[in-house]
Biopython code that builds the backbone (N, CA, C, O; Angstrom):
import numpy as np
from Bio.PDB.StructureBuilder import StructureBuilder

atoms = [
    (1, "MET", "N", (-38.091, 78.015, 137.911)),
    (1, "MET", "CA", (-37.307, 77.047, 138.777)),
    (1, "MET", "C", (-38.891, 76.075, 139.163)),
    (1, "MET", "O", (-39.849, 76.155, 138.394)),
    (2, "ILE", "N", (-38.922, 75.567, 139.906)),
    (2, "ILE", "CA", (-39.769, 74.357, 140.426)),
    (2, "ILE", "C", (-39.716, 75.378, 142.004)),
    (2, "ILE", "O", (-38.759, 75.905, 142.573)),
    (3, "ALA", "N", (-40.970, 75.350, 142.291)),
    (3, "ALA", "CA", (-41.542, 76.483, 143.688)),
    (3, "ALA", "C", (-40.789, 74.795, 144.862)),
    (3, "ALA", "O", (-40.471, 75.047, 146.024)),
    (4, "GLN", "N", (-40.638, 73.398, 144.364)),
    (4, "GLN", "CA", (-39.737, 72.488, 145.915)),
    (4, "GLN", "C", (-40.351, 71.504, 144.866)),
    (4, "GLN", "O", (-40.876, 71.632, 143.760)),
    (5, "PRO", "N", (-40.039, 70.418, 145.742)),
    (5, "PRO", "CA", (-39.085, 68.851, 145.141)),
    (5, "PRO", "C", (-41.255, 68.232, 145.564)),
    (5, "PRO", "O", (-42.083, 68.323, 146.471)),
    (6, "TYR", "N", (-41.063, 67.389, 143.482)),
    (6, "TYR", "CA", (-42.270, 66.130, 143.856)),
    (6, "TYR", "C", (-41.266, 65.370, 142.912)),
    (6, "TYR", "O", (-40.655, 65.479, 141.849)),
    (7, "HIS", "N", (-41.549, 64.289, 144.283)),
    (7, "HIS", "CA", (-41.319, 63.176, 143.664)),
    (7, "HIS", "C", (-42.363, 62.090, 144.266)),
    (7, "HIS", "O", (-43.292, 62.295, 145.046)),
    (8, "LEU", "N", (-41.985, 61.011, 143.739)),
    (8, "LEU", "CA", (-43.317, 59.705, 144.628)),
    (8, "LEU", "C", (-42.688, 58.615, 143.139)),
    (8, "LEU", "O", (-42.443, 58.626, 141.932)),
    (9, "TYR", "N", (-42.697, 57.762, 144.404)),
    (9, "TYR", "CA", (-42.527, 55.839, 143.944)),
    (9, "TYR", "C", (-42.784, 54.784, 144.893)),
    (9, "TYR", "O", (-42.199, 54.534, 145.947)),
    (10, "VAL", "N", (-43.639, 54.276, 144.407)),
    (10, "VAL", "CA", (-45.046, 53.342, 144.994)),
    (10, "VAL", "C", (-45.438, 52.421, 144.618)),
    (10, "VAL", "O", (-45.513, 52.412, 143.389)),
    (11, "GLU", "N", (-45.882, 51.220, 145.278)),
    (11, "GLU", "CA", (-45.364, 50.316, 144.479)),
    (11, "GLU", "C", (-46.639, 49.571, 144.968)),
    (11, "GLU", "O", (-47.375, 49.993, 145.860)),
    (12, "ARG", "N", (-46.839, 48.223, 144.165)),
    (12, "ARG", "CA", (-48.412, 47.377, 144.368)),
    (12, "ARG", "C", (-47.753, 45.959, 144.032)),
    (12, "ARG", "O", (-47.168, 45.500, 143.051)),
    (13, "SER", "N", (-48.122, 45.466, 145.316)),
    (13, "SER", "CA", (-47.577, 44.217, 145.176)),
    (13, "SER", "C", (-48.615, 42.836, 145.107)),
    (13, "SER", "O", (-49.656, 43.124, 145.697)),
    (14, "ASP", "N", (-48.649, 41.521, 144.604)),
    (14, "ASP", "CA", (-50.125, 40.253, 145.245)),
    (14, "ASP", "C", (-49.527, 39.100, 144.868)),
    (14, "ASP", "O", (-49.616, 38.918, 143.654)),
    (15, "ALA", "N", (-48.960, 38.270, 145.448)),
    (15, "ALA", "CA", (-48.374, 36.986, 145.538)),
    (15, "ALA", "C", (-48.839, 36.318, 144.030)),
    (15, "ALA", "O", (-48.509, 35.909, 142.917)),
    (16, "SER", "N", (-49.689, 36.532, 144.825)),
    (16, "SER", "CA", (-51.058, 35.200, 144.498)),
    (16, "SER", "C", (-51.522, 35.973, 142.931)),
    (16, "SER", "O", (-52.396, 35.305, 142.378)),
    (17, "LYS", "N", (-51.165, 37.053, 142.243)),
    (17, "LYS", "CA", (-51.998, 37.136, 140.559)),
    (17, "LYS", "C", (-49.876, 37.295, 139.790)),
    (17, "LYS", "O", (-49.575, 37.654, 138.652)),
    (18, "ASN", "N", (-49.154, 36.993, 140.616)),
    (18, "ASN", "CA", (-48.107, 37.043, 140.606)),
    (18, "ASN", "C", (-47.508, 38.640, 140.604)),
    (18, "ASN", "O", (-46.282, 38.738, 140.665)),
    (19, "MET", "N", (-48.400, 40.042, 140.529)),
    (19, "MET", "CA", (-47.707, 41.495, 140.304)),
    (19, "MET", "C", (-47.116, 42.003, 141.427)),
    (19, "MET", "O", (-47.467, 41.769, 142.583)),
    (20, "ALA", "N", (-45.878, 42.962, 140.938)),
    (20, "ALA", "CA", (-45.228, 43.666, 141.801)),
    (20, "ALA", "C", (-44.146, 44.024, 140.852)),
    (20, "ALA", "O", (-43.014, 43.648, 140.549)),
    (21, "ARG", "N", (-45.702, 45.632, 140.263)),
    (21, "ARG", "CA", (-44.985, 46.418, 139.924)),
    (21, "ARG", "C", (-44.984, 47.939, 140.602)),
    (21, "ARG", "O", (-45.638, 48.654, 141.361)),
    (22, "TYR", "N", (-44.234, 47.928, 140.092)),
    (22, "TYR", "CA", (-43.753, 49.992, 140.554)),
    (22, "TYR", "C", (-43.546, 51.665, 139.953)),
    (22, "TYR", "O", (-42.610, 52.041, 139.247)),
    (23, "TYR", "N", (-44.578, 52.428, 140.400)),
    (23, "TYR", "CA", (-44.715, 53.777, 139.530)),
    (23, "TYR", "C", (-43.971, 54.493, 139.995)),
    (23, "TYR", "O", (-43.668, 54.135, 141.133)),
    (24, "ALA", "N", (-43.322, 55.694, 139.559)),
    (24, "ALA", "CA", (-42.423, 56.474, 139.918)),
    (24, "ALA", "C", (-43.146, 58.137, 139.199)),
    (24, "ALA", "O", (-43.684, 58.173, 138.092)),
    (25, "MET", "N", (-43.023, 59.126, 139.930)),
    (25, "MET", "CA", (-43.060, 60.336, 139.262)),
    (25, "MET", "C", (-42.247, 61.758, 139.514)),
    (25, "MET", "O", (-42.817, 62.409, 140.390)),
    (26, "SER", "N", (-41.947, 61.926, 139.378)),
    (26, "SER", "CA", (-41.191, 63.803, 139.417)),
    (26, "SER", "C", (-41.746, 65.154, 138.887)),
    (26, "SER", "O", (-42.642, 65.085, 138.046)),
    (27, "ILE", "N", (-41.467, 65.938, 139.145)),
    (27, "ILE", "CA", (-41.304, 67.437, 138.716)),
    (27, "ILE", "C", (-40.567, 68.118, 138.085)),
    (27, "ILE", "O", (-40.564, 69.239, 138.593)),
    (28, "GLU", "N", (-39.431, 68.025, 136.593)),
    (28, "GLU", "CA", (-38.892, 68.637, 137.309)),
    (28, "GLU", "C", (-38.699, 69.286, 135.699)),
    (28, "GLU", "O", (-39.224, 68.783, 134.706)),
    (29, "PRO", "N", (-37.436, 71.063, 135.686)),
    (29, "PRO", "CA", (-38.218, 71.689, 134.247)),
    (29, "PRO", "C", (-36.646, 70.832, 133.569)),
    (29, "PRO", "O", (-35.714, 70.273, 134.148)),
    (30, "ASN", "N", (-36.877, 71.021, 132.447)),
    (30, "ASN", "CA", (-35.869, 71.270, 131.443)),
    (30, "ASN", "C", (-34.510, 72.453, 131.217)),
    (30, "ASN", "O", (-34.156, 73.470, 131.815)),
    (31, "LEU", "N", (-33.978, 71.638, 129.942)),
    (31, "LEU", "CA", (-32.840, 73.012, 129.632)),
    (31, "LEU", "C", (-34.277, 74.510, 128.621)),
    (31, "LEU", "O", (-34.249, 75.689, 128.266)),
    (32, "PHE", "N", (-35.028, 73.611, 128.615)),
    (32, "PHE", "CA", (-35.553, 74.991, 128.129)),
    (32, "PHE", "C", (-36.219, 75.652, 128.128)),
    (32, "PHE", "O", (-36.569, 76.348, 127.174)),
    (33, "GLY", "N", (-36.767, 75.656, 129.606)),
    (33, "GLY", "CA", (-36.838, 76.329, 131.059)),
    (33, "GLY", "C", (-38.646, 75.935, 130.808)),
    (33, "GLY", "O", (-39.512, 76.769, 131.073)),
    (34, "ASP", "N", (-38.889, 74.889, 130.400)),
    (34, "ASP", "CA", (-40.226, 74.449, 130.710)),
    (34, "ASP", "C", (-40.440, 73.251, 131.320)),
    (34, "ASP", "O", (-39.672, 72.347, 130.992)),
    (35, "VAL", "N", (-41.573, 72.926, 132.399)),
    (35, "VAL", "CA", (-41.766, 72.344, 133.476)),
    (35, "VAL", "C", (-42.527, 70.790, 132.955)),
    (35, "VAL", "O", (-43.589, 70.478, 132.415)),
    (36, "CYS", "N", (-41.437, 70.145, 133.413)),
    (36, "CYS", "CA", (-41.459, 68.258, 132.672)),
    (36, "CYS", "C", (-42.395, 67.740, 134.202)),
    (36, "CYS", "O", (-42.225, 68.418, 135.215)),
    (37, "LEU", "N", (-42.955, 67.028, 134.230)),
    (37, "LEU", "CA", (-43.400, 65.484, 134.536)),
    (37, "LEU", "C", (-42.514, 64.099, 134.272)),
    (37, "LEU", "O", (-42.846, 63.554, 133.219)),
    (38, "LEU", "N", (-41.689, 63.564, 134.843)),
    (38, "LEU", "CA", (-41.783, 62.381, 134.144)),
    (38, "LEU", "C", (-42.140, 61.537, 135.043)),
    (38, "LEU", "O", (-41.894, 61.591, 136.248)),
    (39, "ARG", "N", (-42.765, 60.691, 134.430)),
    (39, "ARG", "CA", (-43.864, 58.558, 134.972)),
    (39, "ARG", "C", (-42.480, 57.881, 134.231)),
    (39, "ARG", "O", (-41.643, 58.240, 133.402)),
    (40, "LYS", "N", (-42.782, 56.640, 135.080)),
    (40, "LYS", "CA", (-41.824, 55.617, 134.469)),
    (40, "LYS", "C", (-42.377, 54.531, 135.708)),
    (40, "LYS", "O", (-42.301, 54.584, 136.936)),
    (41, "TRP", "N", (-42.787, 53.836, 135.049)),
    (41, "TRP", "CA", (-43.722, 52.550, 135.652)),
    (41, "TRP", "C", (-42.775, 51.478, 134.939)),
    (41, "TRP", "O", (-41.776, 51.591, 134.229)),
    (42, "GLY", "N", (-43.612, 50.230, 135.495)),
    (42, "GLY", "CA", (-43.066, 49.004, 135.214)),
    (42, "GLY", "C", (-43.147, 47.301, 136.228)),
    (42, "GLY", "O", (-44.175, 47.355, 136.903)),
    (43, "ARG", "N", (-42.688, 46.471, 136.381)),
    (43, "ARG", "CA", (-41.634, 45.199, 136.376)),
    (43, "ARG", "C", (-41.108, 45.645, 138.018)),
    (43, "ARG", "O", (-39.899, 45.870, 138.064)),
    (44, "ILE", "N", (-41.526, 45.731, 138.771)),
    (44, "ILE", "CA", (-40.205, 45.757, 139.994)),
    (44, "ILE", "C", (-39.393, 44.693, 139.274)),
    (44, "ILE", "O", (-39.700, 43.692, 138.627)),
    (45, "GLY", "N", (-37.725, 45.529, 139.778)),
    (45, "GLY", "CA", (-36.285, 45.455, 139.085)),
    (45, "GLY", "C", (-36.350, 45.533, 137.901)),
    (45, "GLY", "O", (-35.434, 44.794, 137.542)),
    (46, "SER", "N", (-37.033, 46.117, 136.598)),
    (46, "SER", "CA", (-37.317, 45.687, 135.626)),
    (46, "SER", "C", (-37.120, 47.731, 134.914)),
    (46, "SER", "O", (-37.482, 48.808, 135.388)),
    (47, "LYS", "N", (-36.310, 47.298, 133.510)),
    (47, "LYS", "CA", (-36.406, 48.939, 133.132)),
    (47, "LYS", "C", (-37.779, 49.982, 132.749)),
    (47, "LYS", "O", (-37.736, 51.210, 132.685)),
    (48, "GLY", "N", (-38.745, 49.277, 132.568)),
    (48, "GLY", "CA", (-39.548, 50.043, 132.421)),
    (48, "GLY", "C", (-40.114, 50.409, 131.804)),
    (48, "GLY", "O", (-40.061, 49.631, 130.851)),
    (49, "GLN", "N", (-41.046, 51.516, 131.472)),
    (49, "GLN", "CA", (-41.864, 52.346, 130.786)),
    (49, "GLN", "C", (-41.375, 53.557, 130.791)),
    (49, "GLN", "O", (-40.358, 53.536, 131.484)),
    (50, "MET", "N", (-41.644, 54.965, 130.234)),
    (50, "MET", "CA", (-40.852, 55.912, 130.870)),
    (50, "MET", "C", (-42.364, 57.120, 130.287)),
    (50, "MET", "O", (-42.963, 56.500, 129.408)),
    (51, "MET", "N", (-42.851, 58.112, 130.455)),
    (51, "MET", "CA", (-43.565, 58.768, 129.674)),
    (51, "MET", "C", (-43.825, 60.892, 129.945)),
    (51, "MET", "O", (-44.656, 61.277, 130.769)),
    (52, "VAL", "N", (-43.105, 61.766, 129.241)),
    (52, "VAL", "CA", (-42.601, 62.707, 129.709)),
    (52, "VAL", "C", (-44.025, 63.901, 129.432)),
    (52, "VAL", "O", (-44.684, 63.862, 128.393)),
    (53, "HIS", "N", (-44.211, 64.568, 130.187)),
    (53, "HIS", "CA", (-45.332, 65.487, 129.841)),
    (53, "HIS", "C", (-44.445, 67.280, 130.128)),
    (53, "HIS", "O", (-43.849, 67.624, 131.148)),
    (54, "ARG", "N", (-44.613, 67.928, 129.127)),
    (54, "ARG", "CA", (-44.228, 69.522, 129.117)),
    (54, "ARG", "C", (-44.722, 70.343, 129.437)),
    (54, "ARG", "O", (-45.172, 70.699, 128.348)),
    (55, "PHE", "N", (-45.410, 71.737, 130.773)),
    (55, "PHE", "CA", (-46.132, 72.729, 130.494)),
    (55, "PHE", "C", (-45.706, 73.248, 130.859)),
    (55, "PHE", "O", (-44.867, 73.103, 131.749)),
    (56, "GLY", "N", (-46.174, 74.371, 130.210)),
    (56, "GLY", "CA", (-45.046, 76.344, 130.564)),
    (56, "GLY", "C", (-45.265, 77.035, 131.396)),
    (56, "GLY", "O", (-44.955, 78.221, 131.507)),
    (57, "ARG", "N", (-46.406, 75.700, 132.794)),
    (57, "ARG", "CA", (-46.373, 76.583, 134.554)),
    (57, "ARG", "C", (-46.422, 75.633, 135.449)),
    (57, "ARG", "O", (-46.891, 74.587, 135.002)),
    (58, "GLU", "N", (-46.136, 75.610, 136.460)),
    (58, "GLU", "CA", (-45.671, 74.646, 137.383)),
    (58, "GLU", "C", (-47.371, 74.125, 137.762)),
    (58, "GLU", "O", (-47.868, 72.998, 137.762)),
    (59, "GLU", "N", (-47.892, 75.315, 138.033)),
    (59, "GLU", "CA", (-49.877, 74.443, 138.306)),
    (59, "GLU", "C", (-50.249, 73.564, 137.449)),
    (59, "GLU", "O", (-50.752, 72.560, 137.954)),
    (60, "GLU", "N", (-50.165, 73.592, 136.108)),
    (60, "GLU", "CA", (-50.721, 72.486, 135.172)),
    (60, "GLU", "C", (-49.743, 70.725, 135.943)),
    (60, "GLU", "O", (-50.230, 69.640, 136.261)),
    (61, "ALA", "N", (-48.197, 71.258, 135.977)),
    (61, "ALA", "CA", (-48.169, 69.917, 136.468)),
    (61, "ALA", "C", (-48.222, 69.766, 137.868)),
    (61, "ALA", "O", (-47.561, 68.773, 138.174)),
    (62, "VAL", "N", (-48.575, 70.158, 138.568)),
    (62, "VAL", "CA", (-48.634, 69.761, 140.019)),
    (62, "VAL", "C", (-49.937, 68.981, 140.097)),
    (62, "VAL", "O", (-50.252, 68.028, 140.809)),
    (63, "GLU", "N", (-50.908, 69.957, 138.741)),
    (63, "GLU", "CA", (-52.440, 69.051, 138.900)),
    (63, "GLU", "C", (-52.690, 68.094, 138.834)),
    (63, "GLU", "O", (-53.301, 67.474, 139.705)),
    (64, "LEU", "N", (-52.053, 67.367, 137.099)),
    (64, "LEU", "CA", (-51.263, 66.540, 136.915)),
    (64, "LEU", "C", (-51.067, 65.155, 137.828)),
    (64, "LEU", "O", (-51.741, 64.130, 137.924)),
    (65, "PHE", "N", (-49.322, 65.790, 138.710)),
    (65, "PHE", "CA", (-49.111, 64.708, 139.267)),
    (65, "PHE", "C", (-50.019, 64.310, 140.881)),
    (65, "PHE", "O", (-49.924, 63.259, 141.516)),
    (66, "LEU", "N", (-50.703, 65.287, 141.154)),
    (66, "LEU", "CA", (-52.308, 64.883, 142.032)),
    (66, "LEU", "C", (-52.846, 64.211, 141.563)),
    (66, "LEU", "O", (-52.817, 63.069, 142.021)),
    (67, "ASP", "N", (-53.718, 64.501, 140.298)),
    (67, "ASP", "CA", (-54.756, 63.578, 139.933)),
    (67, "ASP", "C", (-54.051, 62.114, 139.651)),
    (67, "ASP", "O", (-54.670, 61.233, 140.248)),
    (68, "LEU", "N", (-53.052, 61.673, 138.988)),
    (68, "LEU", "CA", (-52.243, 60.060, 139.353)),
    (68, "LEU", "C", (-51.924, 59.812, 139.997)),
    (68, "LEU", "O", (-51.547, 58.643, 140.082)),
    (69, "LEU", "N", (-51.723, 61.165, 141.577)),
    (69, "LEU", "CA", (-51.429, 60.167, 142.529)),
    (69, "LEU", "C", (-52.207, 59.441, 143.002)),
    (69, "LEU", "O", (-52.062, 58.225, 143.125)),
    (70, "LEU", "N", (-53.680, 60.463, 143.522)),
    (70, "LEU", "CA", (-55.454, 59.765, 143.612)),
    (70, "LEU", "C", (-55.716, 57.983, 142.520)),
    (70, "LEU", "O", (-56.084, 56.906, 142.988)),
    (71, "GLN", "N", (-55.456, 58.213, 141.435)),
    (71, "GLN", "CA", (-55.939, 56.960, 140.298)),
    (71, "GLN", "C", (-54.944, 56.897, 141.123)),
    (71, "GLN", "O", (-54.892, 57.579, 142.146)),
    (72, "LYS", "N", (-54.150, 56.160, 140.800)),
    (72, "LYS", "CA", (-52.501, 55.376, 142.258)),
    (72, "LYS", "C", (-52.825, 55.194, 143.297)),
    (72, "LYS", "O", (-51.883, 54.643, 143.865)),
    (73, "ARG", "N", (-54.166, 55.406, 144.388)),
    (73, "ARG", "CA", (-54.092, 55.252, 145.874)),
    (73, "ARG", "C", (-55.168, 54.288, 145.313)),
    (73, "ARG", "O", (-55.091, 53.065, 145.431)),
    (74, "LYS", "N", (-56.086, 54.885, 144.747)),
    (74, "LYS", "CA", (-57.459, 53.847, 144.014)),
    (74, "LYS", "C", (-57.299, 51.969, 143.872)),
    (74, "LYS", "O", (-58.012, 51.018, 144.192)),
    (75, "ARG", "N", (-55.973, 52.136, 143.223)),
    (75, "ARG", "CA", (-55.312, 51.328, 142.513)),
    (75, "ARG", "C", (-55.273, 50.154, 143.514)),
    (75, "ARG", "O", (-55.652, 48.984, 143.572)),
    (76, "GLY", "N", (-54.663, 51.004, 144.223)),
    (76, "GLY", "CA", (-53.277, 49.986, 145.106)),
    (76, "GLY", "C", (-52.512, 50.092, 145.775)),
    (76, "GLY", "O", (-52.517, 49.614, 146.910)),
    (77, "TYR", "N", (-51.405, 50.910, 145.158)),
    (77, "TYR", "CA", (-50.334, 51.557, 145.599)),
    (77, "TYR", "C", (-49.945, 52.017, 145.833)),
    (77, "TYR", "O", (-49.689, 53.126, 145.365)),
    (78, "ARG", "N", (-49.364, 51.211, 147.339)),
    (78, "ARG", "CA", (-48.800, 52.049, 148.223)),
    (78, "ARG", "C", (-47.284, 52.553, 148.282)),
    (78, "ARG", "O", (-46.607, 52.043, 147.389)),
    (79, "PRO", "N", (-46.488, 53.553, 149.234)),
    (79, "PRO", "CA", (-45.522, 54.044, 149.510)),
    (79, "PRO", "C", (-44.531, 52.208, 149.747)),
    (79, "PRO", "O", (-44.997, 51.153, 150.179)),
    (80, "ARG", "N", (-42.896, 52.560, 149.180)),
    (80, "ARG", "CA", (-42.745, 50.880, 149.618)),
    (80, "ARG", "C", (-42.672, 50.722, 150.744)),
    (80, "ARG", "O", (-43.093, 51.677, 151.397)),
    (81, "ALA", "N", (-42.234, 49.732, 151.408)),
    (81, "ALA", "CA", (-42.336, 48.530, 153.096)),
    (81, "ALA", "C", (-40.707, 49.033, 153.132)),
    (81, "ALA", "O", (-39.963, 48.981, 152.153)),
    (82, "SER", "N", (-40.315, 49.543, 154.510)),
    (82, "SER", "CA", (-39.317, 50.127, 154.747)),
    (82, "SER", "C", (-38.550, 48.662, 155.309)),
    (82, "SER", "O", (-39.057, 48.101, 156.280)),
    (83, "VAL", "N", (-37.664, 48.238, 154.844)),
    (83, "VAL", "CA", (-36.846, 46.951, 155.608)),
    (83, "VAL", "C", (-35.665, 47.362, 156.699)),
    (83, "VAL", "O", (-34.503, 47.708, 156.485)),
    (84, "LEU", "N", (-36.385, 47.198, 157.948)),
    (84, "LEU", "CA", (-35.508, 47.126, 159.159)),
    (84, "LEU", "C", (-34.128, 45.900, 159.824)),
    (84, "LEU", "O", (-34.194, 44.920, 160.566)),
    (85, "SER", "N", (-33.288, 46.401, 159.300)),
    (85, "SER", "CA", (-32.300, 45.177, 160.108)),
    (85, "SER", "C", (-32.073, 44.980, 160.865)),
    (85, "SER", "O", (-31.339, 44.011, 161.057)),
]
sb = StructureBuilder()
sb.init_structure("model")
sb.init_model(0)
sb.init_chain("A")
sb.init_seg("    ")
for serial, (resi, resn, name, xyz) in enumerate(atoms, 1):
    if name == "N":
        sb.init_residue(resn, " ", resi, " ")
    sb.init_atom(name, np.array(xyz, "f"), 0.0, 1.0, " ", f" {name:<3s}", serial, name[0])
structure = sb.get_structure()
């Protein structure tokens, strides 16, 4: 069982380069009791791609989650700006 929820959604946009990307991650259990890190990425508005990493222990999944988070922050990904009405 997952101790706490891990969900991340970040975006990187640069109009001068016609760049509009998203990156999403979450840690979830699968039906067989393994812990999975789900990664999804692509152009904003598209289905994109997905990759699943399976782990025996939650700590291993959290370690990869945090490493990937640091990589994305260094590349300029940030949480989506909220739109106020």
